[in-house]
C-alpha positions in Angstrom: 22.2 -34.7 19.2 21.3 -37.7 21.4 23.9 -40.5 21.2 22.7 -43.9 22.1 26.1 -45.4 21.0 27.7 -44.0 24.1 25.2 -46.0 26.2 25.7 -49.2 24.2 29.5 -48.9 24.2 29.7 -48.6 28.0 27.6 -51.7 28.5 29.2 -55.1 28.8 26.0 -57.1 28.1 25.2 -56.3 24.5 24.8 -59.0 21.8 25.4 -57.6 18.3 24.0 -59.0 15.1 23.5 -62.5 16.4 22.4 -65.2 13.9 18.7 -65.8 14.0 19.2 -69.4 15.2 21.1 -68.1 18.2 18.5 -65.5 18.9 15.8 -68.1 18.9 17.9 -70.2 21.3 18.1 -67.1 23.5 14.3 -66.6 23.3 13.7 -70.2 24.3 16.1 -69.8 27.3 14.4 -66.6 28.3 11.0 -68.3 28.1 9.8 -65.6 25.6 7.6 -68.0 23.6 7.2 -71.5 22.3 9.0 -73.5 19.5 6.2 -75.1 17.5 6.1 -78.4 15.7 6.8 -76.8 12.3 9.9 -75.1 13.7 8.5 -71.6 14.0 8.8 -69.6 17.3 5.4 -68.4 18.6 4.9 -65.6 21.1 1.9 -64.0 22.7 2.1 -60.2 22.7 -0.3 -59.6 25.6 -2.6 -56.6 25.7 -1.5 -55.3 22.3 -2.2 -57.6 19.4 -2.0 -54.9 16.8 -0.8 -51.4 16.2 -1.9 -48.7 18.7 -2.5 -45.5 16.6 -3.5 -43.4 19.6 -0.1 -44.0 21.2 2.0 -43.0 18.2 3.7 -39.5 18.1 5.9 -37.4 15.9 8.0 -34.9 17.9 7.1 -31.4 16.9 10.5 -30.0 15.9 11.1 -26.7 14.1 12.9 -28.2 11.1 10.0 -30.4 10.2 6.9 -28.7 11.6 5.6 -27.3 8.3 6.1 -30.6 6.5 3.9 -32.7 8.8 0.2 -33.6 8.3 -0.7 -32.8 11.9 -4.4 -33.6 11.5 -3.3 -37.2 10.8 -0.3 -37.3 13.3 -0.2 -36.7 17.0 2.5 -34.3 18.2 4.8 -34.5 21.2 6.9 -31.6 22.5 10.6 -32.1 22.2 11.1 -31.6 26.0 8.7 -34.5 26.7 10.5 -36.7 24.2 13.9 -36.0 25.8 12.4 -36.8 29.3 11.1 -40.2 28.1 14.4 -40.9 26.2 16.4 -40.3 29.4 14.1 -42.7 31.3 14.5 -45.3 28.6 18.2 -45.0 28.6 18.3 -45.3 32.4 16.0 -48.4 32.1 18.3 -50.2 29.6 21.6 -49.5 31.5 23.2 -52.8 32.6 20.4 -54.8 30.9 21.1 -57.6 28.5 20.2 -56.2 25.1 20.1 -57.6 21.5 21.3 -55.1 18.9 20.8 -55.3 15.1 22.7 -53.2 12.7 21.6 -53.4 9.1 19.7 -51.5 6.5 16.3 -50.4 5.2 16.1 -49.9 1.4 17.3 -52.5 -1.1 18.7 -49.8 -3.6 22.2 -48.9 -2.4 21.7 -45.3 -3.5 18.7 -44.9 -1.1 19.4 -47.2 1.8 19.6 -46.1 5.4 21.6 -47.8 8.1 19.5 -48.8 11.2 20.5 -49.7 14.7 17.7 -51.5 16.5 18.0 -52.2 20.2 15.7 -54.9 21.7 15.2 -56.2 25.2 13.6 -59.4 23.7 15.6 -61.8 21.7 12.6 -62.8 19.6 12.0 -59.2 18.6 15.6 -58.9 17.5 15.1 -62.1 15.4 12.0 -60.4 13.9 14.1 -57.3 13.0 16.8 -59.6 11.4 14.0 -61.1 9.3 12.2 -57.9 8.3 15.1 -55.6 7.5 18.2 -56.0 5.3 21.2 -57.7 6.9 24.7 -56.5 6.1 26.8 -58.9 3.9 29.8 -58.2 6.2 30.8 -55.9 9.1 32.8 -53.8 6.6 29.5 -52.7 5.0 28.5 -50.9 8.2 29.3 -47.3 9.1 30.3 -46.4 12.6 27.1 -44.3 13.1 23.7 -45.4 11.9 21.3 -43.0 10.1 18.4 -43.9 12.5 18.1 -45.7 15.8 15.1 -47.7 17.2 14.9 -48.6 20.9 12.2 -51.1 21.6 11.6 -51.8 25.3 8.1 -53.5 25.8 8.5 -53.8 29.5 9.1 -50.1 30.1 5.8 -48.6 30.8 5.1 -44.9 30.5 3.2 -43.0 33.1 0.6 -41.0 31.2 0.2 -38.3 33.9 4.0 -37.7 34.2 5.1 -38.5 30.7 2.2 -36.9 28.8 1.4 -40.1 26.9 -2.0 -41.5 26.1 -1.3 -44.8 27.9 1.6 -46.9 29.1 2.5 -47.6 25.5 4.3 -45.2 23.2 5.8 -45.0 19.7 7.6 -41.8 19.3 9.5 -40.6 16.2 12.0 -37.7 16.3 13.3 -36.8 12.9 15.9 -34.3 14.3 17.3 -36.8 16.7 17.0 -39.7 14.2 15.4 -41.8 16.9 12.4 -44.0 17.4 11.3 -45.0 20.9 8.9 -47.9 21.5 7.7 -49.0 24.8 4.8 -50.7 26.6 3.8 -52.9 23.7 5.2 -56.3 22.6 3.5 -56.1 19.1 6.5 -56.3 16.7 4.6 -54.5 13.9 5.2 -51.3 15.7 8.9 -51.6 14.9 8.2 -52.3 11.2 5.6 -49.5 10.7 7.5 -46.8 12.6 10.5 -47.4 10.4 8.1 -47.3 7.4 6.8 -43.9 8.7 10.4 -42.7 8.9 11.0 -43.8 5.3 7.8 -42.1 4.1 9.2 -38.8 5.3 12.9 -39.3 4.3 12.2 -40.7 0.8 9.8 -37.9 -0.1 12.6 -35.4 0.6 14.7 -37.2 -2.0 12.0 -37.3 -4.7 11.4 -41.0 -4.2 7.8 -42.1 -3.9 7.3 -44.3 -0.8 4.5 -46.7 -1.2 2.4 -49.1 0.9 2.1 -51.8 -1.8 3.2 -55.2 -3.0 5.4 -55.5 -6.1 6.4 -58.4 -8.4 8.3 -58.8 -11.6 7.6 -60.9 -14.7 9.8 -63.1 -16.9 10.3 -60.1 -19.2 11.5 -57.9 -16.3 8.1 -56.1 -16.3 7.3 -54.7 -12.8 3.8 -54.4 -11.4 2.5 -52.8 -8.2 -0.4 -53.8 -6.1 -2.0 -51.3 -3.7 -4.8 -52.3 -1.4 -6.1 -52.1 2.1 -6.7 -55.2 4.3 -9.0 -57.7 2.8 -8.6 -56.6 -0.8 -6.3 -59.4 -1.9 -2.9 -57.5 -2.1 -0.8 -60.5 -0.9 -2.8 -63.1 -2.6 -2.8 -61.5 -6.1 0.8 -60.3 -6.0 2.0 -63.9 -5.2 1.9 -65.3 -8.7 3.5 -68.6 -9.8 4.5 -67.0 -13.1 6.2 -64.0 -11.5 8.8 -63.1 -8.9 8.0 -61.3 -5.7 9.9 -58.1 -5.0 8.2 -57.5 -1.7 4.7 -57.7 -0.1 4.3 -54.4 1.6 6.7 -51.4 1.4 8.5 -50.0 -1.6 10.1 -46.9 -3.0 9.8 -45.6 -6.6 12.9 -43.6 -7.7 14.0 -42.5 -11.2 15.9 -45.9 -11.3 12.7 -47.9 -10.6 11.2 -49.9 -7.8 13.0 -51.1 -4.7 11.9 -52.9 -1.6 12.4 -51.2 1.8 12.6 -54.5 3.6 14.2 -57.9 3.5 11.3 -59.9 4.7 7.6 -60.3 5.0 5.1 -59.9 7.8 2.1 -61.9 6.7 -1.3 -62.4 8.2 -1.9 -66.0 8.8 -5.5 -66.3 10.0 -7.1 -69.2 8.2 -3.8 -69.9 6.4 -3.8 -73.2 4.4 -1.3 -74.8 2.1 -3.9 -74.6 -0.7 -4.9 -70.9 -0.5 -1.4 -69.5 0.1 1.2 -72.2 -0.3 4.2 -69.7 -0.4 3.3 -68.3 3.0 2.6 -71.8 4.4 6.0 -73.1 3.3 7.7 -70.0 4.7 6.6 -70.8 8.2 9.5 -72.9 9.5 12.5 -72.6 11.8 13.5 -68.9 11.8 10.0 -67.7 11.4 8.5 -65.6 14.2 4.8 -66.1 14.8 2.7 -63.8 16.9 -0.5 -64.8 18.7 -1.1 -68.0 16.8 -2.9 -70.6 19.0 -1.4 -74.1 19.1 -2.6 -77.4 20.6 -1.0 -79.7 23.1 1.3 -81.2 20.5 2.5 -77.7 19.6 0.8 -77.7 16.2 -0.4 -74.3 15.2 -4.1 -73.7 14.6 -4.3 -71.0 12.0 -8.2 -71.1 12.0 -8.3 -69.9 15.6 -8.9 -66.2 16.4 -9.0 -66.9 20.2 -6.2 -64.4 20.8 -6.8 -62.1 17.8 -7.8 -62.1 14.1 -4.4 -60.4 13.5 -2.2 -63.4 13.8 1.1 -62.8 12.1 4.2 -64.6 10.6 7.5 -62.8 9.9 10.1 -64.5 7.7 12.9 -63.4 5.3 12.3 -63.2 1.6 14.7 -66.0 1.2 11.9 -68.3 2.5 9.9 -67.4 -0.7 10.9 -69.7 -3.6 9.9 -67.3 -6.4 11.4 -64.0 -5.4 13.6 -61.2 -6.7 17.2 -61.8 -5.7 18.0 -58.1 -5.0 14.7 -56.5 -4.1 14.8 -54.2 -7.1 12.7 -53.8 -10.3 12.4 -51.4 -13.2 9.8 -48.6 -13.5 6.4 -50.3 -13.3 4.3 -50.6 -16.5 1.2 -51.5 -14.6 -0.3 -50.5 -11.3 -3.3 -52.2 -9.7 -5.5 -50.3 -7.1 -7.4 -53.1 -5.3 -10.7 -52.4 -3.5 -13.3 -54.8 -2.0 -16.5 -52.8 -2.9 -19.3 -54.2 -0.7 -21.8 -52.0 -2.4 -21.5 -54.0 -5.6 -21.3 -51.0 -8.0 -17.6 -50.9 -9.1 -16.5 -52.9 -12.1 -14.2 -55.9 -11.6 -11.6 -53.9 -13.7 -11.4 -50.4 -15.1 -8.6 -48.5 -16.7 -8.0 -45.1 -15.0 -6.9 -41.9 -16.6 -3.9 -40.2 -14.9 -6.3 -37.8 -13.2 -8.5 -40.6 -12.0 -5.5 -42.5 -10.8 -4.5 -39.6 -8.6 -8.0 -39.3 -7.2 -8.4 -43.0 -6.4 -4.9 -43.0 -4.9 -5.9 -40.1 -2.6 -9.1 -41.9 -1.6 -7.5 -45.3 -0.9 -11.1 -46.8 -0.9 -12.4 -50.1 0.2 -15.4 -51.1 2.3 -16.1 -52.9 5.6 -18.8 -55.6 5.8 -21.0 -56.6 8.7 -19.2 -58.7 11.2 -15.7 -57.4 10.6 -15.9 -54.9 13.4 -18.2 -54.3 16.4 -21.2 -52.1 15.5 -21.0 -52.6 11.7 -24.4 -53.9 10.6 -24.3 -52.9 6.9 -21.5 -52.1 4.4 -19.5 -49.1 5.1 -17.1 -47.1 2.9 -13.6 -46.7 4.4 -10.7 -44.6 3.2 -7.0 -44.5 3.8 -5.3 -41.8 1.6 -2.5 -43.2 -0.5 -3.5 -46.6 0.8 -1.5 -46.0 3.9 -2.7 -43.0 5.9 -1.5 -44.3 9.4 2.1 -44.2 8.1 2.0 -40.8 6.3 3.9 -38.0 8.1 3.4 -35.6 5.2 0.3 -34.4 3.3 -1.4 -36.9 1.0 -1.3 -34.4 -1.9 2.6 -34.5 -1.9 2.6 -38.2 -2.4 -0.2 -38.0 -5.0 1.6 -35.3 -7.0 4.7 -37.4 -7.1 2.7 -40.4 -8.3 1.1 -38.4 -11.0 4.5 -37.3 -12.2 5.9 -40.8 -12.2 3.1 -42.5 -14.1 3.2 -39.7 -16.7 7.0 -40.0 -17.1 6.9 -43.8 -17.5 3.6 -44.2 -19.4 2.3 -46.4 -16.6 -1.2 -47.9 -16.9 -3.3 -47.8 -13.8 -6.2 -50.2 -13.3 -8.9 -50.2 -10.6 -9.7 -53.8 -9.5 -12.8 -54.6 -7.5 -12.3 -57.8 -5.6 -15.6 -57.3 -3.7 -19.2 -57.7 -4.7 -21.2 -57.6 -7.9 -24.9 -58.0 -8.8 -25.9 -56.2 -5.7 -24.5 -55.1 -2.3 -23.2 -57.5 0.4 -26.0 -59.8 1.4 -27.7 -59.6 -2.0 -25.0 -59.8 -4.6 -22.1 -62.3 -4.8 -18.4 -61.8 -4.2 -16.4 -61.8 -7.5 -14.7 -65.2 -7.8 -11.0 -65.2 -7.2 -10.4 -67.2 -10.4 -11.9 -64.4 -12.4 -9.9 -61.7 -10.6 -6.7 -63.8 -11.3 -7.7 -64.0 -15.0 -8.3 -60.2 -15.1 -4.9 -59.5 -13.6 -3.3 -62.0 -16.0 -4.9 -60.3 -19.0 -3.7 -56.9 -17.9 -0.1 -58.1 -17.3 0.0 -60.0 -20.6 -1.1 -56.8 -22.5 -4.3 -58.5 -23.8 -6.6 -55.8 -22.3 -5.0 -53.1 -24.4 -6.1 -54.9 -27.5 -9.8 -54.6 -26.6 -12.2 -51.7 -26.7 -13.2 -49.8 -23.5 -16.5 -48.1 -22.8 -17.4 -45.7 -20.0 -19.6 -46.9 -17.2 -22.9 -45.2 -16.4 -21.9 -43.4 -13.2 -18.2 -43.3 -12.3 -16.8 -42.3 -15.8 -14.6 -45.4 -15.6 -13.3 -47.2 -18.7 -14.5 -50.8 -18.7 -13.1 -53.4 -21.2 -15.7 -55.0 -23.6 -14.1 -58.4 -23.1 -11.5 -60.2 -21.1 -10.2 -63.7 -21.9 -11.7 -66.4 -19.6 -14.1 -63.9 -17.9 -17.8 -63.8 -18.8 -18.5 -60.5 -20.6 -21.7 -59.8 -18.5 -19.5 -59.8 -15.4 -17.4 -56.8 -16.6 -20.1 -54.1 -16.4 -21.7 -54.1 -12.9 -24.9 -52.4 -14.1 -25.7 -55.5 -16.2 -25.4 -57.8 -13.2 -28.1 -56.0 -11.1 -31.7 -57.1 -11.4 -33.0 -53.5 -11.2 -31.2 -50.7 -13.1 -32.8 -48.1 -10.8 -31.4 -49.7 -7.7 -27.9 -49.8 -9.2 -27.9 -46.2 -10.2 -29.2 -45.1 -6.8 -26.5 -47.1 -4.9 -23.7 -46.1 -7.3 -24.6 -42.3 -7.3 -24.7 -42.4 -3.5 -21.2 -43.9 -3.3 -20.0 -41.4 -5.9 -21.3 -38.6 -3.8 -19.3 -40.0 -0.8 -16.2 -40.2 -3.0 -16.5 -36.5 -4.1 -17.0 -35.3 -0.5 -14.1 -37.3 0.9 -11.8 -36.3 -2.0 -12.6 -32.6 -1.5 -11.7 -32.9 2.2 -8.4 -34.6 1.5 -7.3 -32.2 -1.2 -8.0 -29.2 1.1 -6.2 -30.7 4.1 -2.9 -28.9 3.5 
């Protein structure tokens, strides 16, 4: 077993669990970024402004080989991993390093202790904000359950090291080690730990989930699944409810718990009116990535000059309405969010348990023209379990556990379309946010359960006949199209895509 503790203990230039304020002072001294007018510390991450899936690997080890969904995960031979590890260890010897020791997993029964080693002070501040800090040194064990070493300035040699590029994100479950190099994008730390949790939790009969969660005044927990652009963060941030977390959770027999202690929010086009909680969370202690600022050091959130994927990381303590312990009960309601650009899915539909499993496996949303190079018309896109890039194991394993849990807890699952209605993108209109908020509110208040539901014409979905403060004609997409024939043609085409994709996912085992 590789032992990074020996390397750290023999170094005289290690700074352990420094306060975030001290880490930001270090980052300023090291010229790692810029302290902005609002107090946040902004860094540019260089070539990599987002995750690099082609550079992520799982070490192919005998003990885990049969558990890994290899069609979704790149493999690396153990020998290669050891070679890169030794190079990284040699690189960090005698370097000034910032080390975090804390936890992932808010439920004490399922938490793991992490050691995260950083060569940048700002990234160690990021780690302090994103993961769970120990209440005291006495809470920490001598040896952590998993170690992350993040060295952005160490570049791999693809020819010698067998990597795709100079960047690498390598997870070894046997060695309980994650190596990250060649990229300054902090999201690689967050998501590699999430990938680790997606494997470890499944082994303990806990469902790991890429979703937001909040809790109501009656201690009722709700989950929000959805890919980028579907409204997951916006809809889970509710002034009448308390945020448990915005991204990563586990569902055990005891209920829901946050994996993290902070948030990593997109801040492109951020305003105090659209997302006041996030706006107010950006202050001293917050780490910004790739946000453009003016000569007075005032951030310009509208600018995508560096990237659309501008980010802010901050602790949950910066959110005024939040769960104090990151834990909630078993959810009574789950929302699957999709932005359907074909305009054929209803604004809300109640799913049977079988349908819930299918839509979970699909993880459907759509891309619209202009979001990516080469997209000139709406395109269906899928991410099984709403988080395929972070799934080490087969989607069906996660889906089977979801089915078991919603049945055990009598959980209601709704499909919410936050996209278009009355026609596809370019013809129809996007469903107004005010109506989606009312739909969510009606579901959470239990009002929808008091109305009748009817099946739609194509997808066999249950649509409510009415919903308070939402026009009845909006609820059935067929009634919003000018031509019934055009609706049926478009809807059946999408249904055919669903069936084909679902068949492929279910057979990929």
